[in-house]
Each structure stands twice: as structure tokens, then as C-alpha cells.
Kinemage of the C-alpha trace (Angstrom):
@kinemage 1
@onewidth
@group {chain A} dominant
@subgroup {mainchain}
@vectorlist {calphas} color= white
{ca met a 1} P 21.173 11.962 -29.292
{ca gly a 2} L 21.147 8.754 -27.293
{ca gly a 3} L 20.281 6.483 -30.203
{ca val a 4} L 17.228 5.949 -32.371
{ca pro a 5} L 14.557 3.694 -30.846
{ca pro a 6} L 13.355 0.598 -32.674
{ca pro a 7} L 9.839 0.533 -34.137
{ca pro a 8} L 6.942 -0.476 -31.833
{ca thr a 9} L 6.919 -4.180 -31.017
{ca thr a 10} L 4.189 -6.545 -32.104
{ca ser a 11} L 4.929 -8.936 -29.224
{ca thr a 12} L 2.747 -9.422 -26.160
{ca leu a 13} L 3.414 -10.808 -22.702
{ca asp a 14} L 2.084 -14.280 -23.483
{ca thr a 15} L 5.221 -14.884 -25.562
{ca leu a 16} L 7.242 -14.937 -22.317
{ca trp a 17} L 6.317 -18.564 -21.664
{ca arg a 18} L 5.204 -19.629 -25.125
{ca ser a 19} L 8.523 -18.828 -26.807
{ca ala a 20} L 10.714 -20.399 -24.098
{ca asp a 21} L 11.963 -23.978 -24.006
{ca pro a 22} L 9.070 -25.767 -22.247
{ca ala a 23} L 11.512 -28.188 -20.575
{ca ala a 24} L 13.678 -25.375 -19.137
{ca val a 25} L 13.381 -24.307 -15.498
{ca ala a 26} L 11.548 -20.995 -15.158
{ca val a 27} L 11.569 -20.699 -11.357
{ca his a 28} L 13.979 -22.400 -8.981
{ca asp a 29} L 12.797 -22.790 -5.386
{ca arg a 30} L 15.080 -24.469 -2.850
{ca ser a 31} L 12.123 -25.607 -0.778
{ca arg a 32} L 10.055 -27.042 -3.642
{ca glu a 33} L 10.327 -28.779 -6.971
{ca pro a 34} L 11.487 -26.516 -9.817
{ca ile a 35} L 8.805 -25.004 -12.017
{ca phe a 36} L 9.397 -25.546 -15.714
{ca tyr a 37} L 8.189 -23.175 -18.408
{ca arg a 38} L 5.602 -25.748 -19.510
{ca glu a 39} L 4.111 -25.913 -16.007
{ca leu a 40} L 4.263 -22.133 -15.581
{ca gly a 41} L 2.354 -21.655 -18.828
{ca glu a 42} L -0.294 -24.184 -17.842
{ca arg a 43} L -0.866 -22.430 -14.510
{ca ile a 44} L -1.087 -19.027 -16.185
{ca glu a 45} L -3.569 -20.185 -18.815
{ca arg a 46} L -5.700 -21.988 -16.230
{ca ala a 47} L -5.896 -18.861 -14.072
{ca ala a 48} L -6.544 -16.635 -17.106
{ca ser a 49} L -9.436 -18.881 -18.117
{ca ala a 50} L -10.901 -18.626 -14.605
{ca leu a 51} L -10.609 -14.836 -14.716
{ca arg a 52} L -12.483 -14.754 -18.015
{ca ala a 53} L -15.166 -17.034 -16.562
{ca ala a 54} L -15.508 -14.581 -13.662
{ca gly a 55} L -16.205 -11.763 -16.097
{ca met a 56} L -12.802 -10.129 -16.377
{ca gly a 57} L -11.875 -8.986 -19.862
{ca ala a 58} L -10.194 -6.317 -21.944
{ca gly a 59} L -9.453 -3.213 -19.893
{ca asp a 60} L -10.803 -4.503 -16.568
{ca val a 61} L -8.447 -3.701 -13.686
{ca val a 62} L -7.489 -6.440 -11.212
{ca gly a 63} L -5.573 -5.446 -8.093
{ca ile a 64} L -2.771 -7.835 -7.093
{ca val a 65} L -1.873 -7.812 -3.394
{ca leu a 66} L 0.614 -10.648 -3.083
{ca pro a 67} L 4.158 -11.088 -1.755
{ca asn a 68} L 7.027 -11.993 -4.073
{ca gly a 69} L 6.704 -15.543 -5.317
{ca val a 70} L 5.326 -17.789 -8.016
{ca asp a 71} L 1.724 -16.907 -7.146
{ca phe a 72} L 2.438 -13.262 -7.943
{ca leu a 73} L 4.051 -14.191 -11.245
{ca val a 74} L 1.134 -16.434 -12.251
{ca ala a 75} L -1.400 -13.815 -11.154
{ca phe a 76} L 0.224 -11.018 -13.132
{ca leu a 77} L 0.608 -12.990 -16.353
{ca ala a 78} L -2.855 -14.525 -16.043
{ca val a 79} L -4.455 -11.091 -15.741
{ca thr a 80} L -2.590 -9.765 -18.773
{ca ser a 81} L -3.252 -12.965 -20.761
{ca ala a 82} L -6.971 -12.404 -20.173
{ca arg a 83} L -6.466 -8.886 -21.642
{ca ala a 84} L -7.234 -7.368 -18.247
{ca val a 85} L -5.034 -4.799 -16.476
{ca ala a 86} L -2.805 -5.795 -13.553
{ca ala a 87} L -2.483 -3.272 -10.721
{ca pro a 88} L 0.135 -4.615 -8.267
{ca leu a 89} L 0.024 -3.082 -4.783
{ca asn a 90} L 2.272 -3.198 -1.740
{ca pro a 91} L 0.868 -5.856 0.651
{ca ser a 92} L 2.010 -3.736 3.625
{ca tyr a 93} L -0.207 -0.783 2.658
{ca thr a 94} L -2.723 0.444 5.193
{ca ala a 95} L -6.449 0.176 4.523
{ca ala a 96} L -6.524 3.845 3.486
{ca glu a 97} L -3.616 3.400 1.051
{ca leu a 98} L -5.168 0.286 -0.471
{ca ala a 99} L -8.554 1.979 -0.768
{ca phe a 100} L -7.014 4.974 -2.560
{ca ser a 101} L -4.950 2.852 -4.951
{ca leu a 102} L -7.777 0.448 -5.819
{ca gly a 103} L -10.238 3.295 -6.234
{ca asp a 104} L -7.921 5.419 -8.370
{ca ala a 105} L -7.225 2.418 -10.620
{ca arg a 106} L -10.971 1.660 -10.894
{ca ala a 107} L -10.277 -1.940 -9.898
{ca arg a 108} L -13.049 -4.495 -10.388
{ca ala a 109} L -11.529 -7.300 -8.299
{ca val a 110} L -8.483 -8.187 -6.196
{ca leu a 111} L -6.167 -11.203 -6.222
{ca ala a 112} L -4.614 -11.783 -2.817
{ca ala a 113} L -2.903 -14.299 -0.568
{ca glu a 114} L -4.830 -17.227 0.832
{ca thr a 115} L -5.222 -15.294 4.081
{ca thr a 116} L -5.936 -11.675 3.315
{ca ser a 117} L -4.936 -8.887 5.688
{ca asp a 118} L -7.411 -6.891 7.747
{ca ala a 119} L -6.324 -3.795 5.809
{ca leu a 120} L -7.144 -5.368 2.445
{ca ala a 121} L -10.414 -6.797 3.740
{ca ala a 122} L -11.456 -3.329 4.930
{ca ala a 123} L -10.397 -1.636 1.675
{ca ala a 124} L -12.130 -4.237 -0.506
{ca ser a 125} L -15.282 -4.090 1.592
{ca ala a 126} L -15.403 -0.292 1.374
{ca ser a 127} L -15.058 -0.479 -2.408
{ca arg a 128} L -17.359 -3.528 -2.709
{ca leu a 129} L -14.700 -5.511 -4.548
{ca pro a 130} L -14.500 -9.315 -4.643
{ca val a 131} L -11.242 -10.755 -3.293
{ca trp a 132} L -10.052 -13.965 -4.929
{ca thr a 133} L -7.152 -16.054 -3.684
{ca met a 134} L -4.783 -17.713 -6.112
{ca pro a 135} L -5.417 -21.261 -4.827
{ca asp a 136} L -9.165 -20.750 -5.267
{ca leu a 137} L -8.719 -19.258 -8.718
{ca glu a 138} L -6.432 -22.031 -9.979
{ca thr a 139} L -8.601 -24.852 -8.624
{ca ser a 140} L -12.005 -23.340 -9.405
{ca gly a 141} L -12.522 -25.624 -12.362
{ca ala a 142} L -14.020 -22.676 -14.223
{ca ser a 143} L -13.114 -22.387 -17.857
{ca ala a 144} L -13.710 -19.829 -20.545
{ca arg a 145} L -12.214 -19.867 -23.978
{ca leu a 146} L -9.865 -16.934 -24.506
{ca leu a 147} L -11.718 -15.583 -27.497
{ca asp a 148} L -9.167 -12.969 -28.470
{ca ala a 149} L -5.439 -12.836 -27.933
{ca pro a 150} L -3.791 -9.888 -26.203
{ca ser a 151} L -2.866 -6.927 -28.383
{ca pro a 152} L 0.268 -4.773 -28.088
{ca asn a 153} L -2.100 -1.808 -27.631
{ca asp a 154} L -3.858 -3.333 -24.607
{ca val a 155} L -3.132 -1.601 -21.306
{ca ala a 156} L -1.514 -4.387 -19.273
{ca leu a 157} L -0.069 -2.709 -16.187
{ca phe a 158} L -1.326 0.125 -14.018
{ca leu a 159} L 1.009 1.622 -11.432
{ca his a 160} L 1.251 4.799 -9.426
{ca thr a 161} L 4.346 6.971 -9.439
{ca ser a 162} L 6.140 7.228 -6.117
{ca gly a 163} L 4.839 10.765 -5.629
{ca thr a 164} L 8.170 12.326 -4.650
{ca thr a 165} L 6.954 15.844 -5.324
{ca ser a 166} L 3.161 15.597 -5.500
{ca arg a 167} L 0.212 13.231 -5.276
{ca pro a 168} L 0.958 9.913 -7.027
{ca lys a 169} L -0.113 9.823 -10.672
{ca gly a 170} L -1.594 6.803 -12.430
{ca val a 171} L 0.574 5.299 -15.165
{ca pro a 172} L -1.059 2.905 -17.672
{ca leu a 173} L 1.483 0.847 -19.645
{ca thr a 174} L 0.593 -1.193 -22.708
{ca gln a 175} L 1.660 -4.716 -23.572
{ca gly a 176} L 3.776 -3.269 -26.378
{ca ala a 177} L 5.534 -0.806 -24.068
{ca leu a 178} L 6.362 -3.563 -21.594
{ca met a 179} L 7.704 -5.857 -24.303
{ca ala a 180} L 9.803 -3.036 -25.768
{ca ser a 181} L 11.336 -2.415 -22.349
{ca leu a 182} L 12.021 -6.123 -21.817
{ca asp a 183} L 13.738 -6.371 -25.182
{ca asn a 184} L 15.854 -3.314 -24.335
{ca ile a 185} L 16.964 -4.880 -21.036
{ca val a 186} L 17.737 -8.256 -22.602
{ca ala a 187} L 19.832 -6.564 -25.294
{ca thr a 188} L 21.661 -4.254 -22.865
{ca tyr a 189} L 22.938 -7.091 -20.682
{ca ala a 190} L 23.108 -9.807 -23.358
{ca leu a 191} L 20.723 -11.960 -21.313
{ca ser a 192} L 20.200 -15.516 -22.527
{ca ala a 193} L 18.712 -18.816 -21.409
{ca asp a 194} L 21.963 -19.431 -19.525
{ca asp a 195} L 21.353 -16.486 -17.180
{ca arg a 196} L 19.875 -16.836 -13.725
{ca ser a 197} L 18.876 -14.136 -11.272
{ca val a 198} L 17.764 -13.885 -7.648
{ca val a 199} L 14.936 -11.351 -7.361
{ca val a 200} L 15.511 -9.081 -4.367
{ca met a 201} L 13.244 -6.162 -5.306
{ca pro a 202} L 9.468 -6.221 -4.675
{ca leu a 203} L 7.353 -7.251 -7.637
{ca phe a 204} L 4.838 -4.446 -7.057
{ca his a 205} L 7.551 -2.103 -8.396
{ca val a 206} L 8.859 -1.913 -11.980
{ca his a 207} L 12.445 -2.600 -10.891
{ca gly a 208} L 11.666 -6.074 -9.560
{ca leu a 209} L 8.854 -6.886 -11.991
{ca ile a 210} L 10.260 -5.634 -15.300
{ca gly a 211} L 13.930 -5.008 -14.583
{ca val a 212} L 14.592 -8.545 -13.349
{ca thr a 213} L 11.661 -10.980 -13.351
{ca leu a 214} L 10.013 -10.501 -16.736
{ca ser a 215} L 13.300 -9.685 -18.488
{ca thr a 216} L 14.718 -12.995 -17.253
{ca leu a 217} L 11.673 -14.830 -18.607
{ca arg a 218} L 12.027 -12.927 -21.879
{ca ser a 219} L 15.540 -14.371 -22.225
{ca gly a 220} L 14.369 -17.889 -21.336
{ca gly a 221} L 16.448 -17.782 -18.151
{ca thr a 222} L 15.760 -18.948 -14.599
{ca leu a 223} L 14.596 -17.045 -11.510
{ca ala a 224} L 14.721 -17.471 -7.777
{ca leu a 225} L 11.770 -15.690 -6.139
{ca pro a 226} L 12.261 -15.543 -2.361
{ca pro a 227} L 9.382 -13.793 -0.554
{ca arg a 228} L 11.635 -10.930 0.544
{ca phe a 229} L 15.243 -9.787 0.510
{ca ser a 230} L 17.352 -11.259 3.301
{ca ala a 231} L 20.994 -10.248 3.525
{ca ser a 232} L 21.753 -13.314 5.651
{ca ser a 233} L 20.498 -15.786 3.018
{ca phe a 234} L 21.215 -13.840 -0.176
{ca trp a 235} L 24.520 -15.516 -1.084
{ca glu a 236} L 23.064 -18.947 -0.280
{ca glu a 237} L 20.296 -18.194 -2.798
{ca val a 238} L 22.894 -17.049 -5.343
{ca arg a 239} L 24.923 -20.247 -4.953
{ca ala a 240} L 21.891 -22.551 -4.964
{ca leu a 241} L 20.611 -20.984 -8.191
{ca gly a 242} L 23.995 -20.532 -9.816
{ca ala a 243} L 22.994 -16.889 -10.344
{ca thr a 244} L 24.819 -14.852 -12.966
{ca trp a 245} L 23.474 -11.422 -11.967
{ca tyr a 246} L 21.204 -9.502 -9.642
{ca ser a 247} L 19.739 -6.004 -9.604
{ca ala a 248} L 18.976 -3.834 -6.583
{ca val a 249} L 18.769 -0.318 -5.210
{ca pro a 250} L 21.924 1.216 -3.644
{ca thr a 251} L 20.539 0.563 -0.156
{ca ile a 252} L 20.678 -3.199 -0.724
{ca his a 253} L 24.174 -3.012 -2.214
{ca gln a 254} L 25.272 -1.100 0.909
{ca ile a 255} L 23.674 -3.690 3.212
{ca leu a 256} L 25.476 -6.502 1.381
{ca leu a 257} L 28.736 -4.565 1.644
{ca gln a 258} L 28.327 -4.161 5.393
{ca arg a 259} L 27.876 -7.931 5.744
{ca ala a 260} L 30.627 -8.845 3.290
{ca arg a 261} L 33.295 -9.160 5.972
{ca lys a 262} L 31.093 -11.692 7.810
{ca leu a 263} L 30.800 -14.061 4.854
{ca pro a 264} L 32.207 -17.522 5.635
{ca asp a 265} L 33.304 -17.970 2.009
{ca glu a 266} L 34.118 -15.779 -0.933
{ca pro a 267} L 30.959 -14.401 -2.623
{ca ala a 268} L 29.790 -16.367 -5.628
{ca arg a 269} L 31.078 -15.065 -8.944
{ca leu a 270} L 28.569 -13.041 -10.944
{ca arg a 271} L 28.685 -11.928 -14.564
{ca phe a 272} L 27.534 -8.435 -13.559
{ca ile a 273} L 25.660 -6.520 -10.869
{ca arg a 274} L 23.009 -3.956 -11.765
{ca ser a 275} L 21.968 -0.908 -9.727
{ca cys a 276} L 18.846 1.158 -10.406
{ca ser a 277} L 15.956 3.196 -8.917
{ca ala a 278} L 18.204 5.597 -6.971
{ca ser a 279} L 21.545 7.277 -7.484
{ca leu a 280} L 24.517 4.982 -6.832
{ca pro a 281} L 27.332 6.883 -5.090
{ca pro a 282} L 30.664 6.348 -6.892
{ca ala a 283} L 32.248 5.229 -3.605
{ca thr a 284} L 29.639 2.473 -3.239
{ca leu a 285} L 30.169 1.343 -6.835
{ca arg a 286} L 33.919 1.022 -6.278
{ca asp a 287} L 33.468 -0.868 -2.992
{ca val a 288} L 30.927 -3.313 -4.451
{ca glu a 289} L 33.170 -4.080 -7.420
{ca ala a 290} L 36.174 -4.610 -5.137
{ca ser a 291} L 34.240 -6.817 -2.699
{ca phe a 292} L 32.260 -8.928 -5.168
{ca asp a 293} L 34.640 -8.939 -8.150
{ca ala a 294} L 32.020 -8.124 -10.772
{ca pro a 295} L 31.302 -5.044 -12.893
{ca val a 296} L 28.600 -2.832 -11.360
{ca leu a 297} L 26.375 -1.282 -14.029
{ca glu a 298} L 24.283 1.669 -12.921
{ca ala a 299} L 21.007 2.122 -14.821
{ca tyr a 300} L 18.294 4.762 -14.961
{ca gly a 301} L 14.658 3.801 -14.869
{ca met a 302} L 11.209 5.178 -14.209
{ca thr a 303} L 7.667 3.881 -14.123
{ca glu a 304} L 6.614 6.095 -17.041
{ca ala a 305} L 9.155 4.399 -19.334
{ca ala a 306} L 8.241 0.844 -18.281
{ca his a 307} L 11.425 0.932 -16.208
{ca gln a 308} L 14.727 1.171 -18.097
{ca val a 309} L 15.762 4.364 -19.899
{ca ala a 310} L 19.562 4.146 -19.842
{ca ser a 311} L 22.318 1.906 -18.544
{ca asn a 312} L 26.045 1.572 -18.401
{ca pro a 313} L 27.064 -1.136 -20.866
{ca leu a 314} L 28.791 -4.433 -20.211
{ca pro a 315} L 32.598 -4.586 -20.420
{ca pro a 316} L 34.680 -4.050 -22.437
{ca ala a 317} L 32.703 -0.839 -23.029
{ca ala a 318} L 33.153 1.797 -20.332
{ca his a 319} L 30.942 1.761 -17.254
{ca arg a 320} L 31.407 5.064 -15.488
{ca pro a 321} L 30.868 5.959 -11.822
{ca gly a 322} L 28.455 8.871 -11.542
{ca ser a 323} L 26.858 8.164 -14.931
{ca val a 324} L 23.722 6.177 -15.767
{ca gly a 325} L 25.189 5.279 -19.133
{ca leu a 326} L 23.684 5.242 -22.604
{ca gly a 327} L 20.075 5.355 -23.744
{ca thr a 328} L 18.773 1.807 -24.176
{ca gly a 329} L 16.357 1.620 -27.088
{ca val a 330} L 15.191 5.209 -26.506
{ca glu a 331} L 16.178 8.651 -27.691
{ca val a 332} L 17.519 10.955 -24.986
{ca thr a 333} L 17.844 14.752 -25.134
{ca ile a 334} L 18.491 17.552 -22.650
{ca arg a 335} L 16.028 20.435 -23.008
{ca asp a 336} L 15.233 23.790 -21.466
{ca glu a 337} L 11.830 24.842 -20.131
{ca arg a 338} L 10.663 25.833 -23.630
{ca gly a 339} L 11.591 22.460 -25.094
{ca gln a 340} L 14.710 23.626 -26.908
{ca val a 341} L 17.429 20.973 -27.182
{ca leu a 342} L 20.559 22.050 -25.302
{ca ala a 343} L 24.163 21.509 -26.327
{ca phe a 344} L 26.283 18.661 -24.986
{ca gly a 345} L 27.483 19.444 -21.468
{ca ala a 346} L 24.590 21.806 -20.667
{ca his a 347} L 22.368 21.169 -17.650
{ca gly a 348} L 18.669 20.793 -18.352
{ca glu a 349} L 15.698 18.454 -18.153
{ca val a 350} L 16.183 14.884 -19.323
{ca cys a 351} L 13.603 14.105 -22.013
{ca val a 352} L 13.042 10.707 -23.616
{ca arg a 353} L 11.087 9.212 -26.485
{ca gly a 354} L 10.620 5.570 -27.429
{ca pro a 355} L 8.184 2.646 -27.745
{ca asn a 356} L 8.514 1.784 -24.043
{ca val a 357} L 7.361 5.248 -22.865
{ca met a 358} L 3.784 5.653 -21.648
{ca leu a 359} L 1.288 7.528 -23.815
{ca gly a 360} L 0.191 9.723 -20.916
{ca tyr a 361} L -0.854 9.711 -17.275
{ca gln a 362} L -4.290 8.373 -16.478
{ca thr a 363} L -6.925 11.011 -16.923
{ca asn a 364} L -8.923 11.866 -13.798
{ca asp a 365} L -12.035 12.537 -15.847
{ca glu a 366} L -14.796 10.483 -14.232
{ca ala a 367} L -16.772 10.582 -17.485
{ca arg a 368} L -14.352 8.280 -19.214
{ca gly a 369} L -15.610 5.167 -17.417
{ca asp a 370} L -13.980 2.680 -15.089
{ca arg a 371} L -10.875 1.645 -17.036
{ca pro a 372} L -7.445 3.281 -17.011
{ca ala a 373} L -6.753 5.125 -20.235
{ca pro a 374} L -3.718 7.223 -21.086
{ca asp a 375} L -4.274 10.953 -21.331
{ca pro a 376} L -1.557 12.849 -23.269
{ca asn a 377} L -0.987 15.344 -20.468
{ca ile a 378} L 0.396 18.590 -21.886
{ca ala a 379} L 2.536 19.102 -18.773
{ca ala a 380} L 4.184 15.692 -19.153
{ca phe a 381} L 5.067 15.877 -22.837
{ca phe a 382} L 6.444 18.463 -25.193
{ca pro a 383} L 4.332 18.940 -28.361
{ca asp a 384} L 6.701 16.779 -30.415
{ca gly a 385} L 6.093 13.754 -28.186
{ca trp a 386} L 9.116 13.930 -25.876
{ca phe a 387} L 8.394 12.914 -22.283
{ca arg a 388} L 9.615 15.339 -19.624
{ca thr a 389} L 11.136 13.183 -16.881
{ca gly a 390} L 11.491 15.902 -14.240
{ca asp a 391} L 15.128 14.887 -13.790
{ca gln a 392} L 17.991 17.283 -14.419
{ca gly a 393} L 20.999 15.921 -16.227
{ca val a 394} L 23.898 16.392 -18.605
{ca leu a 395} L 24.508 14.471 -21.829
{ca gly a 396} L 28.059 14.018 -23.063
{ca pro a 397} L 29.034 13.966 -26.746
{ca asp a 398} L 29.583 10.205 -26.449
{ca gly a 399} L 25.976 9.703 -25.321
{ca tyr a 400} L 26.662 8.991 -21.629
{ca leu a 401} L 24.043 10.562 -19.369
{ca ser a 402} L 24.708 11.927 -15.871
{ca leu a 403} L 21.873 12.899 -13.550
{ca thr a 404} L 22.184 15.833 -11.173
{ca gly a 405} L 18.886 15.405 -9.326
{ca arg a 406} L 15.164 15.963 -9.534
{ca ile a 407} L 14.478 19.472 -10.834
{ca lys a 408} L 12.068 20.137 -7.979
{ca glu a 409} L 14.654 18.897 -5.459
{ca leu a 410} L 17.456 21.240 -6.558
{ca ile a 411} L 18.417 23.504 -3.658
{ca asn a 412} L 18.225 27.212 -4.516
{ca arg a 413} L 20.522 29.035 -2.099
{ca gly a 414} L 20.380 32.724 -2.933
{ca gly a 415} L 20.146 31.992 -6.657
{ca glu a 416} L 22.845 29.303 -6.634
{ca lys a 417} L 21.389 25.959 -7.775
{ca ile a 418} L 22.872 23.056 -5.782
{ca ser a 419} L 22.559 19.407 -6.814
{ca pro a 420} L 21.742 17.237 -3.787
{ca leu a 421} L 23.383 14.256 -5.505
{ca glu a 422} L 26.704 16.101 -5.684
{ca val a 423} L 26.651 16.845 -1.949
{ca asp a 424} L 25.552 13.281 -1.118
{ca ala a 425} L 28.469 11.874 -3.128
{ca val a 426} L 31.037 13.989 -1.257
{ca leu a 427} L 29.615 13.075 2.143
{ca leu a 428} L 29.799 9.399 1.219
{ca glu a 429} L 33.489 9.712 0.397
{ca his a 430} L 34.175 10.301 4.104
{ca pro a 431} L 35.359 7.008 5.655
{ca ala a 432} L 33.084 7.361 8.702
{ca val a 433} L 29.892 7.932 6.660
{ca ala a 434} L 27.869 4.920 5.531
{ca glu a 435} L 24.772 6.753 4.266
{ca ala a 436} L 24.048 10.405 3.567
{ca val a 437} L 21.184 12.535 2.300
{ca cys a 438} L 21.185 16.301 1.951
{ca phe a 439} L 18.085 18.476 1.656
{ca ala a 440} L 16.855 22.065 1.621
{ca val a 441} L 15.531 23.967 4.619
{ca pro a 442} L 13.920 27.430 4.540
{ca his a 443} L 16.273 30.366 5.233
{ca asp a 444} L 15.384 34.026 5.845
{ca lys a 445} L 18.338 35.443 3.893
{ca tyr a 446} L 19.049 32.897 1.158
{ca gly a 447} L 15.601 31.412 0.657
{ca glu a 448} L 16.974 27.891 1.140
{ca glu a 449} L 19.950 26.474 2.987
{ca val a 450} L 21.656 23.080 2.794
{ca glu a 451} L 21.408 20.524 5.593
{ca ala a 452} L 22.235 16.812 5.638
{ca val a 453} L 21.729 13.648 7.642
{ca val a 454} L 24.337 10.890 7.903
{ca val a 455} L 24.635 7.351 9.274
{ca thr a 456} L 27.922 6.221 10.811
{ca ala a 457} L 29.855 3.487 9.031
{ca pro a 458} L 30.122 0.255 11.082
{ca gly a 459} L 33.222 0.060 13.291
{ca thr a 460} L 34.002 3.771 13.062
{ca ala a 461} L 33.517 6.855 15.200
{ca ile a 462} L 32.244 10.011 13.559
{ca asp a 463} L 33.198 13.642 14.191
{ca leu a 464} L 30.631 15.868 12.484
{ca asp a 465} L 32.993 18.858 12.493
{ca asp a 466} L 35.525 16.720 10.649
{ca val a 467} L 32.844 15.725 8.127
{ca ala a 468} L 32.067 19.414 7.534
{ca arg a 469} L 35.754 20.219 6.997
{ca phe a 470} L 35.994 17.255 4.626
{ca cys a 471} L 33.140 18.736 2.565
{ca leu a 472} L 34.675 22.210 2.596
{ca asp a 473} L 37.843 20.813 1.027
{ca arg a 474} L 35.818 19.333 -1.836
{ca leu a 475} L 32.860 21.672 -2.361
{ca ala a 476} L 32.308 25.384 -2.782
{ca gly a 477} L 31.393 26.924 0.560
{ca phe a 478} L 27.759 27.583 -0.400
{ca lys a 479} L 27.241 23.846 -1.093
{ca val a 480} L 28.545 22.632 2.285
{ca pro a 481} L 25.714 21.570 4.654
{ca lys a 482} L 25.299 24.163 7.388
{ca arg a 483} L 23.909 21.549 9.734
{ca ile a 484} L 24.633 17.816 9.713
{ca his a 485} L 22.338 15.492 11.644
{ca leu a 486} L 23.382 12.060 12.900
{ca thr a 487} L 20.870 9.205 12.790
{ca asp a 488} L 20.715 5.414 12.963
{ca ala a 489} L 18.446 5.090 9.922
{ca ile a 490} L 17.340 7.290 7.035
{ca pro a 491} L 13.638 7.108 6.112
{ca arg a 492} L 13.034 5.170 2.885
{ca thr a 493} L 10.135 3.892 0.833
{ca ala a 494} L 9.227 0.213 0.562
{ca thr a 495} L 11.471 -0.055 -2.516
{ca gly a 496} L 14.477 1.547 -0.812
{ca lys a 497} L 14.119 4.991 -2.348
{ca val a 498} L 14.938 8.185 -0.477
{ca gln a 499} L 12.319 10.906 -0.788
{ca arg a 500} L 14.098 14.093 0.226
{ca arg a 501} L 10.955 15.944 1.200
{ca phe a 502} L 10.207 13.284 3.812
{ca val a 503} L 13.800 13.318 5.070
{ca ala a 504} L 13.630 17.122 5.304
{ca ala a 505} L 10.345 16.956 7.203
{ca ala a 506} L 11.827 14.434 9.631
{ca phe a 507} L 15.018 16.362 10.399
{ca arg a 508} L 14.625 20.069 9.667
{ca glu a 509} L 13.158 20.802 13.108
{ca val a 510} L 15.443 18.382 14.959
{ca pro a 511} L 17.918 20.170 17.280
{ca gly a 512} L 21.515 19.090 17.589
{ca gly a 513} L 23.908 17.929 14.950
{ca arg a 514} L 26.768 20.080 13.801
{ca ala a 515} L 25.623 23.653 13.078
């Protein structure tokens, strides 16, 4: 089901600049001269040589605490070219968060901005880690011959899961897994050297790093790398670059929709728009397509699979609202708790297998040394090598996959299992609702009850009783939220994800709303 994956790749990340046209533009920056692939490669190899001279080598972890930009790109590819392991971290983390992440990754050094934050300085000092800036690294004059080329089996990237249901787990990804994922993405969207993309997602997350940045380089295309997403300048960036596509979380699509009516001109024409990292409500998909006149392709990704698992295909093939599409270079099955494959149309756990999937979470065994190594965790994989995603879904006979939520986030109301995504989608159909998230709250009689929080659509007035009636017309009574809270903003992670347990914690004790 879901297609047979290709054999493991023999490519490594250094082919991203070595196989491209050296005279082509790799990064377009409106405020500076364009950076050609030749120049990008020279910067990467210079920095990789300096890292080797500083003692970094195969398996050594280097934390990267940099904003989006060319320095991040050079840092990441220099670390992996030196056969070391890149561990990108959110620059806005607190000292405690940085200390945990660097310690859990067993980092040996940190690459940071020219002026490091107090939080990073404190975390690095506590861990006794050297902090190198990119300008210092690139101009150090140090050189060391790269004695051995990267191998597809080298661990190249170390990330933590978002920890939606438990403590974040360490995910080591090999060069081969990353290249397999990049090739899947390039093939899915028919990316070529003619494609250009504005990066709006943070590069410390797989969506921005793999889903857009490295996949564009893999195709020989051109990037714009603004330091952060800005709705007010986004379409200017698109026009200046001549962008053909972009990829973002639903939150960003919704922000762009809200500003669409304020645009002085028609939005630039795009070949396609991609959505990933969170469920895209069908109403949002329809509105984005109508406003921006481009097909919106929802995809399904996760850190453990080096980002992309499935995607809706380009036209003329069907791209379906409410579906994350077809497996892309991976096998996909739906299984029960014992690992038995379920029939088409049955609800169960989404399981995947392919060359882009991690070999296991990092072991926490201190005896294994100071380098991240995959540990085939029995809880994460079935014995036949299928990775258990923790997502519940349904697979159709035509291979299209629909997700119904995280298994641990399903609401169990008196034995009735309720998909939060289904309730969210109905709430978002109401014309006065711009954003919606439902969640479980404890209940004496039913065990759990459904509640929700909504944000009012701009230019509308909301009647929460009317929203409840709207839901009752479209959902079975037990699925309708028994309390709806009104808020100005829904809590989200740095990458725009909603973590329902945090939303529940923020609103379950809040009085008011419609009961």
C-alpha cells in the first residue's frame, strides 16, 4: 500500500552544491548581491575546513543557533561536509531550553550569530562549550584537508521531536535519509532549476530546512532567505524573486488570507502552494486557492521521516481537501495495536517504511559515549521495521491517506472516540470563526468531554450559541463542544503548530464561554 520505496541512496549532502550549475543563483537577497552556487560551495568548504582544523569530525555534534539566512545555510552544510552532526536550535530558546537541547545532543561546540544572546552564553558556559561565530569561522584562515568524504550512513542532523505528548525525543537522521527525502520532495513537485521559493518557515525545523531550503538546492533552484516571515513583505519577496512556490503551516496561510484584501495588487502567480506540519482545514484550502489562484497541496511530514511522508500530487492528478495525499517514496499502511495491517477504510495507526525514515530514537544510555546514535526502540517500530507514527488515519483503495488525529489526542467520551480534527474542521466552516481548536477536559460521568476555543474572523461578530447550533447541525451530539471559549490568539509553538495539551491547560479552567 502507498507505493514501494526506492533503494537507499548513495548520495550525500555535498552534492547539493557540487552537482548544481556553478553560475546559477543559489540565494537571492534583495539587499545584497546574489550568491551563486560556486560562491556558496566555496564558503561551505572553507567553513568545513575550519571546523576540521578545530577538531570537529565524524559524529561530533555542533549546535547551530542562528536565524534564517545564508549564514545558517553555510553553517549547516559545512558541519555535514566535515562529517559532523548539525543540531539546529531555536534562537529564542531560554537558557534552560538551550542547556537541555545541547546537553541531550552531546554537543561539542556551538555556531552562533556574531552577537550571541545572554541565554546562549549562559547555556554554553554551563556546558563548557566553545561558541564560534560564522564570521570568525569563515575568516579564521585555518585549513584542514577533508581526509574522508561524507558517507550516506553518517548521522548528519540531530533534532528533537516537538514533544506533543511527552518529553522530546532525540532523532538522528543520516545523510542518506536526508537525501532520500529531498529526492522524494523534488519528484513530488517536479522541482527543477527553474523553480524559486521564498522560505517562510524557520530553518531549525524540518519543514523549512528540508521541505523547502535543501529541496530547492537539490533541484538547482533559487531561494530567498529572509530572517523571518513577514506578512507585510511576503508578496514583495515573491515578486522580487519570481517565486514559483512556497510552503508553510496553515497558520501562515490564514494570516496571508486575512491580509489578502489589503493587497495593492493581485498576488503574484505561483505554480503551487504547499501546506504541511499541521492539519489544513478544507475551508482554508478552498479560500487560499480562490484568493491566490494556485493549487494548494497538503502534505504530511514528521521529523522521524526526514520530513515528507505523503503529499497531494500536482494537477492534473486529484488534490483532495481533508487528505494528505499519496505516500511519496515510502510505503504506508494502517495497522492495529498488534501490528496487523487493516483493510482499506479502517481507522488505525499510520505506519511507514522507507529509506528516509530514521533508524531509531537516540538511546539515552550514557555508556554509549558522546555522539548521537540511533537505537531501534521497540516501542517506535514493529518487528518488521515499520515505524509507528502515533497518528491515526484511514487509507483509501486509491492510496490517498486521511489523518484523523494523534492517537493520544483522540477524545474518549464515554467510549466514543472523537477526532479533534473533525470537530476543528466543522468549527472552521462557520463564517465568523477564523481559527478553532478543540480538546478534551476531564468529566465525572463520561471520562472526557469536548471543549473548544475559537478566534473571531476579522470584520465579523460572533455568537457562540449560534456556533454551537451550527456544529449540532453537522456533528453527532456527543461530538459537539459543550463549552466554547473565545480568545484573541491560540497558543502555538515557534513553528506554528498547535499542541492540544497546552491549549487544554490554558483554557480548561477558564470561566465563561458558551456552556
